[in-house]
Structure formats: C-alpha cells, structure tokens
Backbone as a printed PyTorch tensor [residue, N CA C, xyz], in Angstrom:
tensor([[[ -3.9780, -13.5220, -20.9500],
         [ -3.6470, -14.7610, -20.2800],
         [ -2.7240, -15.5660, -21.1860]],

        [[ -1.8520, -16.3260, -20.6050],
         [ -0.8950, -17.1190, -21.3630],
         [ -1.6340, -18.0830, -22.2860]],

        [[ -1.0490, -18.3180, -23.4820],
         [ -1.7100, -19.1850, -24.4430],
         [ -1.6350, -20.6480, -24.0220]],

        [[ -0.5780, -21.0300, -23.3440],
         [ -0.4610, -22.4070, -22.8720],
         [ -0.1130, -22.3890, -21.3910]],

        [[ -0.9110, -23.0670, -20.6230],
         [ -0.6670, -23.1510, -19.1870],
         [ -0.6210, -24.6240, -18.8330]],

        [[  0.4430, -25.0300, -18.1850],
         [  0.5860, -26.4140, -17.7590],
         [ -0.4560, -26.7130, -16.6950]],

        [[ -1.2890, -27.7150, -16.9550],
         [ -2.3600, -28.0390, -16.0090],
         [ -1.8220, -28.5510, -14.6750]],

        [[ -0.5450, -28.9310, -14.6220],
         [  0.0510, -29.3770, -13.3590],
         [  0.1020, -28.2550, -12.3250]],

        [[ -0.0060, -27.0190, -12.7900],
         [  0.0310, -25.8910, -11.8470],
         [ -1.1430, -25.9720, -10.8700]],

        [[ -2.2140, -26.6450, -11.2700],
         [ -3.3630, -26.7960, -10.3760],
         [ -3.0530, -27.7030,  -9.1920]],

        [[ -2.0500, -28.5480,  -9.3390],
         [ -1.6960, -29.4800,  -8.2720],
         [ -0.9210, -28.8210,  -7.1370]],

        [[ -0.2440, -27.7450,  -7.4340],
         [  0.5290, -27.0060,  -6.4290],
         [ -0.2030, -25.6980,  -6.1680]],

        [[ -1.0430, -25.6850,  -5.1330],
         [ -1.9000, -24.5200,  -4.8890],
         [ -1.1040, -23.2620,  -4.5700]],

        [[  0.0680, -23.4060,  -3.9740],
         [  0.8990, -22.2350,  -3.6900],
         [  1.3140, -21.5870,  -5.0050]],

        [[  1.8490, -22.3870,  -5.9060],
         [  2.2780, -21.8670,  -7.2090],
         [  1.0930, -21.3730,  -8.0240]],

        [[ -0.0320, -22.0600,  -7.9190],
         [ -1.2300, -21.6160,  -8.6300],
         [ -1.6440, -20.2230,  -8.1760]],

        [[ -1.6270, -19.9800,  -6.8730],
         [ -2.0180, -18.6710,  -6.3420],
         [ -1.0470, -17.5790,  -6.8010]],

        [[  0.2430, -17.9040,  -6.8360],
         [  1.2360, -16.9360,  -7.3190],
         [  0.9920, -16.6450,  -8.8000]],

        [[  0.7320, -17.6990,  -9.5710],
         [  0.4280, -17.5400, -10.9900],
         [ -0.8110, -16.6640, -11.1790]],

        [[ -1.8630, -16.9440, -10.4070],
         [ -3.1030, -16.1660, -10.5180],
         [ -2.8650, -14.7010, -10.1420]],

        [[ -2.0670, -14.4590,  -9.1130],
         [ -1.7500, -13.0800,  -8.7190],
         [ -1.0500, -12.3570,  -9.8630]],

        [[ -0.1260, -13.0420, -10.5070],
         [  0.5830, -12.4220, -11.6300],
         [ -0.3640, -12.1190, -12.7850]],

        [[ -1.3050, -13.0050, -13.0460],
         [ -2.2990, -12.7560, -14.1030],
         [ -3.1270, -11.5140, -13.7810]],

        [[ -3.5480, -11.3750, -12.5270],
         [ -4.3280, -10.1940, -12.1430],
         [ -3.4790,  -8.9280, -12.2210]],

        [[ -2.2220,  -9.0390, -11.8870],
         [ -1.3250,  -7.8900, -11.9990],
         [ -1.1320,  -7.4980, -13.4570]],

        [[ -0.9940,  -8.4850, -14.3350],
         [ -0.8860,  -8.1910, -15.7720],
         [ -2.1620,  -7.5270, -16.2850]],

        [[ -3.3120,  -8.0110, -15.8350],
         [ -4.5860,  -7.3830, -16.2190],
         [ -4.6470,  -5.9450, -15.7340]],

        [[ -4.1890,  -5.7130, -14.5160],
         [ -4.1730,  -4.3670, -13.9500],
         [ -3.2900,  -3.4440, -14.7870]],

        [[ -2.1320,  -3.9310, -15.1570],
         [ -1.2190,  -3.1290, -15.9630],
         [ -1.8130,  -2.8530, -17.3410]],

        [[ -2.4880,  -3.8360, -17.9040],
         [ -3.1230,  -3.6440, -19.2090],
         [ -4.2280,  -2.5890, -19.1260]],

        [[ -5.0370,  -2.6470, -18.0900],
         [ -6.0960,  -1.6490, -17.9080],
         [ -5.4830,  -0.2620, -17.7660]],

        [[ -4.4250,  -0.1700, -16.9910],
         [ -3.7840,   1.1140, -16.7440],
         [ -3.1660,   1.6860, -18.0220]],

        [[ -2.6780,   0.8210, -18.9050],
         [ -1.9960,   1.3060, -20.1010],
         [ -2.9590,   1.6100, -21.2510]],

        [[ -4.1590,   1.0510, -21.2110],
         [ -5.1450,   1.3010, -22.2790],
         [ -5.7510,   2.6810, -22.1350]],

        [[ -6.0740,   3.2470, -23.2700],
         [ -6.8420,   4.4910, -23.2660],
         [ -8.3060,   4.0940, -23.3810]],

        [[ -8.9690,   3.9660, -22.2340],
         [-10.3660,   3.5420, -22.2300],
         [-11.2770,   4.7500, -22.3400]],

        [[-12.3640,   4.5740, -23.0330],
         [-13.3800,   5.6110, -23.1210],
         [-14.1560,   5.6040, -21.8050]],

        [[-13.8880,   6.5700, -20.9550],
         [-14.4800,   6.6130, -19.6180],
         [-15.9960,   6.7350, -19.6620]],

        [[-16.5450,   7.1640, -20.7980],
         [-17.9970,   7.2630, -20.8980],
         [-18.6210,   5.8850, -21.1070]],

        [[-17.8540,   4.9460, -21.6720],
         [-18.3630,   3.6000, -21.9120],
         [-17.9530,   2.6330, -20.8040]],

        [[-16.7320,   2.7910, -20.3200],
         [-16.1790,   1.8740, -19.3170],
         [-15.4910,   2.7060, -18.2490]],

        [[-15.7790,   2.4140, -16.9960],
         [-15.0980,   3.1100, -15.9150],
         [-13.8760,   2.2760, -15.5270]],

        [[-12.6720,   2.6940, -15.9410],
         [-11.4800,   1.8860, -15.6520],
         [-11.2140,   1.7190, -14.1580]],

        [[-11.6640,   2.6670, -13.3450],
         [-11.4240,   2.5620, -11.8990],
         [-12.1000,   1.3240, -11.3180]],

        [[-13.2710,   0.9880, -11.8040],
         [-13.9720,  -0.1940, -11.3070],
         [-13.1870,  -1.4510, -11.6600]],

        [[-12.7460,  -1.5460, -12.9140],
         [-11.9880,  -2.7350, -13.3360],
         [-10.6470,  -2.8130, -12.6170]],

        [[-10.0400,  -1.6660, -12.3700],
         [ -8.7740,  -1.6670, -11.6410],
         [ -8.9860,  -2.1530, -10.2140]],

        [[-10.0520,  -1.7110,  -9.5650],
         [-10.3330,  -2.1580,  -8.1980],
         [-10.5840,  -3.6630,  -8.1460]],

        [[-11.2770,  -4.1810,  -9.1520],
         [-11.5100,  -5.6290,  -9.2120],
         [-10.1800,  -6.3660,  -9.2850]],

        [[ -9.3050,  -5.9340, -10.1710],
         [ -8.0060,  -6.6020, -10.3370],
         [ -7.1250,  -6.4360,  -9.1050]],

        [[ -7.1690,  -5.2870,  -8.4650],
         [ -6.3840,  -5.0630,  -7.2430],
         [ -6.8590,  -6.0040,  -6.1450]],

        [[ -8.1710,  -6.0920,  -5.9530],
         [ -8.7060,  -7.0010,  -4.9350],
         [ -8.3280,  -8.4450,  -5.2270]],

        [[ -8.4420,  -8.8400,  -6.4920],
         [ -8.0940, -10.2210,  -6.8680],
         [ -6.6030, -10.4810,  -6.6940]],

        [[ -5.7750,  -9.5230,  -7.0730],
         [ -4.3320,  -9.6770,  -6.8900],
         [ -4.0060,  -9.8940,  -5.4130]],

        [[ -4.5520,  -9.0380,  -4.5670],
         [ -4.2620,  -9.1380,  -3.1350],
         [ -4.7380, -10.4590,  -2.5560]],

        [[ -5.9160, -10.8950,  -2.9590],
         [ -6.4380, -12.1770,  -2.4680],
         [ -5.5330, -13.3310,  -2.8840]],

        [[ -5.0680, -13.3110,  -4.1090],
         [ -4.2400, -14.4170,  -4.5990],
         [ -2.8290, -14.3840,  -4.0120]],

        [[ -2.2080, -13.2220,  -3.9920],
         [ -0.8190, -13.1670,  -3.5200],
         [ -0.7440, -13.5030,  -2.0330]],

        [[ -1.6680, -12.9890,  -1.2440],
         [ -1.6650, -13.3200,   0.1820],
         [ -2.1880, -14.7340,   0.4080]],

        [[ -3.0960, -15.1660,  -0.4350],
         [ -3.5960, -16.5370,  -0.3650],
         [ -2.5150, -17.5700,  -0.6250]],

        [[ -1.5170, -17.2060,  -1.4250],
         [ -0.4130, -18.1520,  -1.6820],
         [  0.3360, -18.4750,  -0.3880]],

        [[  0.4540, -17.5030,   0.4900],
         [  1.1380, -17.7450,   1.7630],
         [  0.2560, -18.5490,   2.7150]],

        [[ -1.0470, -18.3350,   2.6490],
         [ -1.9650, -19.1750,   3.4250],
         [ -1.8630, -20.6270,   2.9550]],

        [[ -1.8090, -20.8120,   1.6450],
         [ -1.6630, -22.1710,   1.0880],
         [ -0.3480, -22.7990,   1.5300]],

        [[  0.7070, -21.9990,   1.5900],
         [  2.0020, -22.5100,   2.0400],
         [  1.9030, -22.9940,   3.4920]],

        [[  1.2380, -22.2310,   4.3280],
         [  1.0710, -22.6460,   5.7300],
         [  0.2390, -23.9240,   5.8270]],

        [[ -0.7940, -24.0390,   5.0180],
         [ -1.5910, -25.2730,   4.9900],
         [ -0.7520, -26.4580,   4.5110]],

        [[  0.0930, -26.2080,   3.5290],
         [  0.9790, -27.2510,   3.0210],
         [  1.9530, -27.7150,   4.1040]],

        [[  2.5190, -26.7810,   4.8350],
         [  3.4220, -27.1160,   5.9390],
         [  2.6910, -27.9710,   6.9620]],

        [[  1.4900, -27.5640,   7.3070],
         [  0.6860, -28.3100,   8.2730],
         [  0.4710, -29.7500,   7.8010]],

        [[  0.1380, -29.9120,   6.5420],
         [ -0.1470, -31.2400,   5.9950],
         [  1.1190, -32.0830,   5.8570]],

        [[  2.1160, -31.5230,   5.1850],
         [  3.3350, -32.2980,   4.8830],
         [  4.1260, -32.6500,   6.1380]],

        [[  4.1490, -31.7620,   7.1060],
         [  4.9010, -32.0270,   8.3320],
         [  4.0210, -32.6620,   9.4090]],

        [[  2.7900, -32.9690,   9.0280],
         [  1.8450, -33.6600,   9.9080],
         [  1.7440, -32.9980,  11.2790]],

        [[  1.4540, -31.6940,  11.2490],
         [  1.3550, -30.9370,  12.4910],
         [  0.0020, -31.1250,  13.1690]],

        [[ -1.0070, -31.5460,  12.4360],
         [ -2.3000, -31.8680,  13.0130],
         [ -3.1560, -30.6850,  13.4260]],

        [[ -2.9140, -29.5230,  12.8580],
         [ -3.7000, -28.3310,  13.1910],
         [ -4.9320, -28.3190,  12.2840]],

        [[ -6.0980, -28.0570,  12.8630],
         [ -7.3180, -27.9390,  12.0670],
         [ -7.1390, -26.8130,  11.0420]],

        [[ -7.5820, -27.0330,   9.8300],
         [ -7.3260, -26.0870,   8.7440],
         [ -7.8390, -24.6760,   9.0480]],

        [[ -8.9330, -24.5600,   9.7670],
         [ -9.4600, -23.2230,  10.0780],
         [ -8.6090, -22.4980,  11.1160]],

        [[ -7.7030, -23.1860,  11.7720],
         [ -6.8310, -22.5700,  12.7760],
         [ -5.4170, -22.3080,  12.2520]],

        [[ -5.1580, -22.6840,  11.0130],
         [ -3.8100, -22.5230,  10.4590],
         [ -3.5100, -21.0540,  10.2230]],

        [[ -2.4700, -20.5750,  10.8840],
         [ -1.9180, -19.2460,  10.6540],
         [ -0.4440, -19.3000,  11.0330]],

        [[  0.2640, -18.2300,  10.8170],
         [  1.7070, -18.2110,  11.0480],
         [  2.0550, -18.5630,  12.4910]],

        [[  1.3830, -17.9650,  13.4510],
         [  1.7000, -18.2020,  14.8690],
         [  1.4080, -19.6440,  15.2740]],

        [[  0.3020, -20.1870,  14.8150],
         [ -0.0730, -21.5530,  15.1810],
         [  0.8920, -22.5730,  14.5760]],

        [[  1.2580, -22.3540,  13.3320],
         [  2.2190, -23.2670,  12.6840],
         [  3.5620, -23.1890,  13.3990]],

        [[  4.0170, -21.9690,  13.7040],
         [  5.3050, -21.8220,  14.3870],
         [  5.2740, -22.4960,  15.7460]],

        [[  4.1800, -22.3340,  16.4590],
         [  4.0440, -22.9630,  17.7700],
         [  4.1270, -24.4860,  17.6540]],

        [[  3.4710, -25.0410,  16.6560],
         [  3.5070, -26.4950,  16.4570],
         [  4.9040, -26.9600,  16.0620]],

        [[  5.5940, -26.1910,  15.2500],
         [  6.9740, -26.5370,  14.8660],
         [  7.8690, -26.5140,  16.1070]],

        [[  7.7090, -25.5070,  16.9280],
         [  8.5040, -25.4050,  18.1580],
         [  8.2240, -26.5760,  19.0940]],

        [[  6.9640, -26.9130,  19.2680],
         [  6.5760, -27.9860,  20.1840],
         [  7.1320, -29.3390,  19.7250]],

        [[  7.2040, -29.5190,  18.4360],
         [  7.6920, -30.7920,  17.9000],
         [  9.1740, -30.7340,  17.5270]],

        [[  9.7970, -29.5900,  17.7910],
         [ 11.1970, -29.3250,  17.4010],
         [ 11.4620, -29.7920,  15.9720]],

        [[ 10.5170, -29.4740,  15.1050],
         [ 10.6540, -29.7700,  13.6800],
         [ 11.0010, -28.4850,  12.9540]],

        [[ 12.1570, -28.4100,  12.3810],
         [ 12.5510, -27.2980,  11.5280],
         [ 12.0740, -25.9520,  12.0890]],

        [[ 12.5100, -25.6460,  13.2810],
         [ 12.0540, -24.4580,  14.0130],
         [ 12.2880, -23.1670,  13.2340]],

        [[ 13.3620, -23.0820,  12.4650],
         [ 13.6850, -21.8680,  11.7140],
         [ 13.0060, -21.7700,  10.3590]],

        [[ 12.1070, -22.6920,  10.0660],
         [ 11.4580, -22.7480,   8.7490],
         [ 10.7570, -21.4410,   8.3790]],

        [[ 10.1270, -20.7990,   9.3190],
         [  9.3100, -19.6180,   9.0340],
         [  9.9460, -18.3040,   9.4810]],

        [[ 11.2430, -18.3230,   9.7380],
         [ 11.9360, -17.1160,  10.1970],
         [ 11.7570, -15.9590,   9.2260]],

        [[ 11.9410, -16.2150,   7.9310],
         [ 11.8020, -15.1440,   6.9300],
         [ 10.3830, -14.5900,   6.8930]],

        [[  9.3900, -15.4710,   7.0390],
         [  8.0050, -15.0120,   7.0310],
         [  7.7080, -14.1780,   8.2770]],

        [[  8.2670, -14.5780,   9.4010],
         [  8.0860, -13.7880,  10.6290],
         [  8.6920, -12.4000,  10.4660]],

        [[  9.8900, -12.3370,   9.9050],
         [ 10.5380, -11.0400,   9.7160],
         [  9.7350, -10.1530,   8.7730]],

        [[  9.2480, -10.7330,   7.6780],
         [  8.4580,  -9.9710,   6.7110],
         [  7.1300,  -9.5150,   7.2980]],

        [[  6.6010, -10.2820,   8.2590],
         [  5.2990,  -9.9720,   8.8710],
         [  5.3980,  -9.0210,  10.0540]],

        [[  6.6130,  -8.7610,  10.5230],
         [  6.7990,  -7.8580,  11.6610],
         [  6.3000,  -6.4570,  11.2950]],

        [[  5.9090,  -5.6900,  12.3080],
         [  5.3960,  -4.3360,  12.0870],
         [  6.3050,  -3.5630,  11.1300]],

        [[  5.7050,  -3.0330,  10.0740],
         [  6.3730,  -2.2810,   9.0060],
         [  7.2520,  -3.1410,   8.1040]],

        [[  7.2410,  -4.4580,   8.2720],
         [  7.9040,  -5.3390,   7.3200],
         [  7.1280,  -5.3380,   6.0110]],

        [[  7.7440,  -5.7930,   4.9380],
         [  7.0880,  -5.7100,   3.6330],
         [  5.7710,  -6.5000,   3.5800]],

        [[  5.7010,  -7.6460,   4.2430],
         [  4.4690,  -8.4370,   4.2390],
         [  3.4080,  -7.7800,   5.1260]],

        [[  3.8220,  -7.2230,   6.2330],
         [  2.8900,  -6.4880,   7.0930],
         [  2.2660,  -5.3370,   6.3090]],

        [[  3.0880,  -4.6030,   5.5560],
         [  2.6010,  -3.4700,   4.7710],
         [  1.6090,  -3.9450,   3.7090]],

        [[  1.9160,  -5.0480,   3.0350],
         [  1.0190,  -5.5740,   2.0120],
         [ -0.3300,  -5.9730,   2.6200]],

        [[ -0.2880,  -6.6330,   3.7580],
         [ -1.5410,  -7.0070,   4.4330],
         [ -2.2950,  -5.7670,   4.9010]],

        [[ -1.5930,  -4.7900,   5.3890],
         [ -2.2280,  -3.5480,   5.8330],
         [ -2.8900,  -2.8410,   4.6480]],

        [[ -2.2180,  -2.8420,   3.5050],
         [ -2.8150,  -2.2510,   2.3090],
         [ -4.1110,  -2.9750,   1.9460]],

        [[ -4.0700,  -4.3130,   1.9900],
         [ -5.2860,  -5.0900,   1.7130],
         [ -6.4010,  -4.7090,   2.6840]],

        [[ -6.0730,  -4.5970,   3.9580],
         [ -7.0720,  -4.2410,   4.9610],
         [ -7.6550,  -2.8460,   4.7070]],

        [[ -6.8000,  -1.9010,   4.3660],
         [ -7.2740,  -0.5510,   4.0710],
         [ -8.1240,  -0.5160,   2.8070]],

        [[ -7.7240,  -1.2920,   1.7970],
         [ -8.4690,  -1.2660,   0.5360],
         [ -9.8290,  -1.9420,   0.6500]],

        [[-10.0450,  -2.7000,   1.7100],
         [-11.3750,  -3.2720,   1.9440],
         [-12.3590,  -2.1970,   2.3990]],

        [[-11.8360,  -1.0900,   2.8990],
         [-12.6780,  -0.0360,   3.4500],
         [-12.8080,   1.1760,   2.5410]],

        [[-11.8930,   1.3150,   1.6070],
         [-11.8810,   2.5030,   0.7550],
         [-11.2260,   2.1590,  -0.5740]],

        [[-11.3710,   3.0190,  -1.5910],
         [-10.7150,   2.7300,  -2.8750],
         [ -9.2040,   2.5860,  -2.7090]],

        [[ -8.6130,   1.7730,  -3.5500],
         [ -7.1830,   1.4750,  -3.4110],
         [ -6.3090,   2.7170,  -3.5350]],

        [[ -6.7240,   3.6890,  -4.3490],
         [ -5.8830,   4.8940,  -4.4610],
         [ -5.8480,   5.6460,  -3.1380]],

        [[ -6.9560,   5.6480,  -2.4120],
         [ -6.9630,   6.2740,  -1.0890],
         [ -6.1600,   5.4450,  -0.0890]],

        [[ -6.3190,   4.1290,  -0.1610],
         [ -5.5730,   3.2400,   0.7350],
         [ -4.0840,   3.3740,   0.4780]],

        [[ -3.7080,   3.4690,  -0.7960],
         [ -2.2940,   3.6200,  -1.1150],
         [ -1.7630,   4.9300,  -0.5630]],

        [[ -2.5410,   5.9760,  -0.7220],
         [ -2.0960,   7.2650,  -0.2220],
         [ -1.8930,   7.2330,   1.2900]],

        [[ -2.8210,   6.6110,   1.9970],
         [ -2.7160,   6.5560,   3.4560],
         [ -1.5380,   5.7030,   3.9110]],

        [[ -1.2620,   4.6390,   3.1750],
         [ -0.2110,   3.7260,   3.5900],
         [  1.1680,   4.1600,   3.1160]],

        [[  1.2310,   4.6820,   1.9100],
         [  2.5220,   5.0490,   1.3190],
         [  2.6110,   6.5600,   1.2080]],

        [[  2.7000,   7.2410,   2.3320],
         [  2.6530,   8.6960,   2.3210],
         [  3.8820,   9.3390,   1.6980]],

        [[  4.8830,   8.5510,   1.3380],
         [  6.0460,   9.1210,   0.6660],
         [  5.7900,   9.3540,  -0.8160]],

        [[  4.6510,   8.8960,  -1.3220],
         [  4.3490,   9.0710,  -2.7350],
         [  4.1510,  10.5450,  -3.0630]],

        [[  3.4720,  11.2570,  -2.2000],
         [  3.3940,  12.7060,  -2.3620],
         [  3.8150,  13.3440,  -1.0560]],

        [[  4.0200,  14.6000,  -1.0790],
         [  4.7370,  15.2420,   0.0120],
         [  3.9690,  15.4260,   1.3090]],

        [[  2.6530,  15.5610,   1.2750],
         [  1.9920,  15.9430,   2.5150],
         [  0.6520,  15.2430,   2.7080]],

        [[  0.5700,  14.3970,   3.7300],
         [ -0.7120,  13.7590,   4.0250],
         [ -1.6810,  14.7860,   4.5980]],

        [[ -1.1630,  15.7940,   5.2670],
         [ -2.0270,  16.8240,   5.8350],
         [ -2.8090,  17.5130,   4.7150]],

        [[ -2.1210,  17.8600,   3.6230],
         [ -2.8030,  18.5030,   2.5040],
         [ -3.8260,  17.5650,   1.8860]],

        [[ -3.4870,  16.2860,   1.7690],
         [ -4.4210,  15.3170,   1.1930],
         [ -5.6620,  15.1870,   2.0720]],

        [[ -5.4570,  15.0860,   3.3760],
         [ -6.5820,  14.9020,   4.2770],
         [ -7.5130,  16.1140,   4.2510]],

        [[ -6.9760,  17.2830,   3.9900],
         [ -7.8350,  18.4640,   3.9110],
         [ -8.5250,  18.5470,   2.5560]],

        [[ -8.1240,  17.7080,   1.6260],
         [ -8.7830,  17.6590,   0.3310],
         [ -8.2100,  18.6130,  -0.6960]],

        [[ -7.1100,  19.2780,  -0.3960],
         [ -6.5870,  20.2590,  -1.3380],
         [ -5.6440,  19.6710,  -2.3750]],

        [[ -5.0280,  18.5370,  -2.0840],
         [ -4.1140,  17.9200,  -3.0380],
         [ -4.5710,  16.4960,  -3.2900]],

        [[ -4.6530,  16.1330,  -4.5350],
         [ -4.9990,  14.7550,  -4.8930],
         [ -4.0860,  14.3530,  -6.0460]],

        [[ -3.1740,  13.4330,  -5.8180],
         [ -2.2980,  13.0240,  -6.9070],
         [ -3.1150,  12.3730,  -8.0150]],

        [[ -2.5870,  12.4370,  -9.2230],
         [ -3.3330,  11.8650, -10.3480],
         [ -3.4390,  10.3550, -10.2150]],

        [[ -4.5430,   9.8190, -10.7090],
         [ -4.7440,   8.3710, -10.6830],
         [ -3.6130,   7.6590, -11.4150]],

        [[ -3.1720,   8.2350, -12.5240],
         [ -2.1230,   7.5980, -13.3180],
         [ -0.8480,   7.4490, -12.4990]],

        [[ -0.4670,   8.4810, -11.7700],
         [  0.7450,   8.4230, -10.9640],
         [  0.6350,   7.3440,  -9.8860]],

        [[ -0.4880,   7.3190,  -9.2130],
         [ -0.6730,   6.3250,  -8.1630],
         [ -0.6740,   4.9230,  -8.7420]],

        [[ -1.3630,   4.7190,  -9.8320],
         [ -1.4440,   3.3810, -10.4040],
         [ -0.0840,   2.8580, -10.8450]],

        [[  0.7530,   3.7090, -11.4140],
         [  2.1000,   3.2720, -11.7960],
         [  2.8970,   2.8680, -10.5610]],

        [[  2.7960,   3.6400,  -9.5020],
         [  3.4960,   3.2920,  -8.2700],
         [  2.9380,   2.0140,  -7.6670]],

        [[  1.6340,   1.8740,  -7.7160],
         [  0.9970,   0.6920,  -7.1520],
         [  1.3960,  -0.5550,  -7.9310]],

        [[  1.3980,  -0.4780,  -9.2340],
         [  1.7980,  -1.6210, -10.0560],
         [  3.2480,  -1.9890,  -9.7740]],

        [[  4.1070,  -1.0130,  -9.6690],
         [  5.5170,  -1.2750,  -9.3440],
         [  5.6320,  -1.9350,  -7.9680]],

        [[  4.8740,  -1.4360,  -7.0100],
         [  4.8760,  -2.0010,  -5.6630],
         [  4.3520,  -3.4350,  -5.6740]],

        [[  3.2820,  -3.6840,  -6.4120],
         [  2.7330,  -5.0410,  -6.5070],
         [  3.7240,  -5.9940,  -7.1720]],

        [[  4.4090,  -5.5470,  -8.2150],
         [  5.4260,  -6.4050,  -8.8630],
         [  6.5160,  -6.7830,  -7.8580]],

        [[  6.9650,  -5.8070,  -7.0990],
         [  7.9880,  -6.0600,  -6.0820],
         [  7.4510,  -7.0160,  -5.0130]],

        [[  6.2260,  -6.8200,  -4.5920],
         [  5.6230,  -7.7000,  -3.5830],
         [  5.4800,  -9.1230,  -4.1000]],

        [[  5.0600,  -9.2720,  -5.3450],
         [  4.9270, -10.5970,  -5.9430],
         [  6.2810, -11.3050,  -5.9800]],

        [[  7.3280, -10.5770,  -6.3460],
         [  8.6730, -11.1600,  -6.3650],
         [  9.1060, -11.5700,  -4.9610]],

        [[  8.8080, -10.7520,  -3.9830],
         [  9.1600, -11.0810,  -2.5960],
         [  8.4160, -12.3200,  -2.1030]],

        [[  7.1540, -12.4530,  -2.4920],
         [  6.3870, -13.6440,  -2.1140],
         [  7.0160, -14.8790,  -2.7580]],

        [[  7.3690, -14.7820,  -4.0310],
         [  8.0320, -15.9060,  -4.7080],
         [  9.3120, -16.3050,  -3.9720]],

        [[ 10.1190, -15.3150,  -3.6350],
         [ 11.3750, -15.5810,  -2.9350],
         [ 11.1250, -16.1960,  -1.5610]],

        [[ 10.1210, -15.7170,  -0.8620],
         [  9.7820, -16.2520,   0.4500],
         [  9.3450, -17.7100,   0.3390]],

        [[  8.4770, -18.0000,  -0.5980],
         [  8.0100, -19.3760,  -0.8110],
         [  9.1950, -20.2780,  -1.1570]],

        [[ 10.0330, -19.8260,  -2.0660],
         [ 11.2030, -20.6320,  -2.4500],
         [ 12.1440, -20.8530,  -1.2710]],

        [[ 12.3260, -19.8350,  -0.4550],
         [ 13.1850, -19.9470,   0.7230],
         [ 12.6580, -21.0000,   1.6930]],

        [[ 11.3630, -20.9550,   1.9590],
         [ 10.7520, -21.9290,   2.8760],
         [ 10.8610, -23.3290,   2.2840]],

        [[ 10.5760, -23.4510,   1.0010],
         [ 10.6310, -24.7720,   0.3620],
         [ 12.0440, -25.3410,   0.3270]],

        [[ 13.0320, -24.4860,   0.2010],
         [ 14.4170, -24.9670,   0.1850],
         [ 14.8470, -25.4780,   1.5640]],

        [[ 14.2780, -24.9060,   2.6160],
         [ 14.6140, -25.3190,   3.9770],
         [ 13.9820, -26.6420,   4.3490]],

        [[ 12.8960, -27.0100,   3.6810],
         [ 12.1830, -28.2430,   4.0140],
         [ 11.8740, -29.0380,   2.7380]],

        [[ 12.6460, -30.0770,   2.4590],
         [ 12.4720, -30.8550,   1.2270],
         [ 11.0670, -31.4350,   1.0440]],

        [[ 10.3500, -31.6910,   2.1150],
         [  9.0030, -32.2570,   1.9890],
         [  8.0180, -31.2780,   1.3620]],

        [[  8.3940, -30.0010,   1.2440],
         [  7.4880, -28.9870,   0.6960],
         [  7.6700, -28.7590,  -0.8000]],

        [[  8.6330, -29.4590,  -1.3880],
         [  8.8980, -29.2670,  -2.8130],
         [  7.9270, -30.0090,  -3.6790]]])
C-alpha cells in the first residue's frame, strides 16, 4: 500500500473506489509474483480474495458515479433504484445532458468491454476465477471443447498473467470512462 495517501480521496467515492481497485490489483500481482510455499499458504485463496475485491471496487466506482450524477444533477431517483437505465431515463425526461452516459452505454452493450467485465464478475461468483476466465476469454487457449472435457487445463500462472493484464486494461478504461463523463458535466468534478 502507498506510504502516503491523501485523506481527501475519501471525499470522492468514485476516485476512492478506483484507488481501492488498483490496490487490490497490486496485491494480486504481488501474490502472483511471489514464490509462496503452497504447503503453508494456498495462493489461490488469496488470489480469489483479491480478484473479488478488485471486481467489487472497480465496478463499484461506476455505481458511485451514477449515484453522484443522481445527486449533483438532482434527478431525484431513490438510491436503491439508481442504475444506468434509470439515470439515462431521468436525464432524457429532464433533457439534461442527454449524451452524458453515451460512452457507458456503449461499453455496457453486449460484448462491450464493460459488459465483459461484469459478466466475468458474475461468472466468478459461481466458480473460481480461473474457470470463469477460461469460459469468458476462450481465446486464451485454443479449444473450449477440450477444456470442458477436462483434458486440457492451462497453467494457473498463464491465466493469472493474462487476468492481471486484463484487469489493468479494465481499470484504465474505467478511469477514462469516469474522466469522460466528468468532463461532459462540470458539476461532477
């Protein structure tokens, strides 16, 4: 963890969630790079913890952004009902910055990068992340048919390196998305 963290980051929950996601990603990378004694510590358990925390924080940052939009633009939506469709509907009804969430809609469309990230989170809730990654990113190895029959299993190390790279890219995309939305609406800065 960083030696000095500005406490003001707690005031901006969107940025805090992005920061927390990055911390969990750094922890994941550290676990993956260490040579752990598997007889004393099972690295797969710690990796799953960090993966779950990363996903919760990175996707939570976008939930916080939607809540911020609701509050700052005074849309009046109950917090438990805040989601992308509801916020967009309220923006349309009030003709307030209708294009504000265009990038988020595109990213959330079927097979968009945000849709894929959410789908990975959903799959990892049901099975270990290495299995979820294999099911979602079938281009990592050549044949899902062979995997499903149990004859081929890529090494954990290979999957984890790909997963970490994918998470880094996803974190950067979330940052860019948040910045894009904030640039379109000065009240969100």
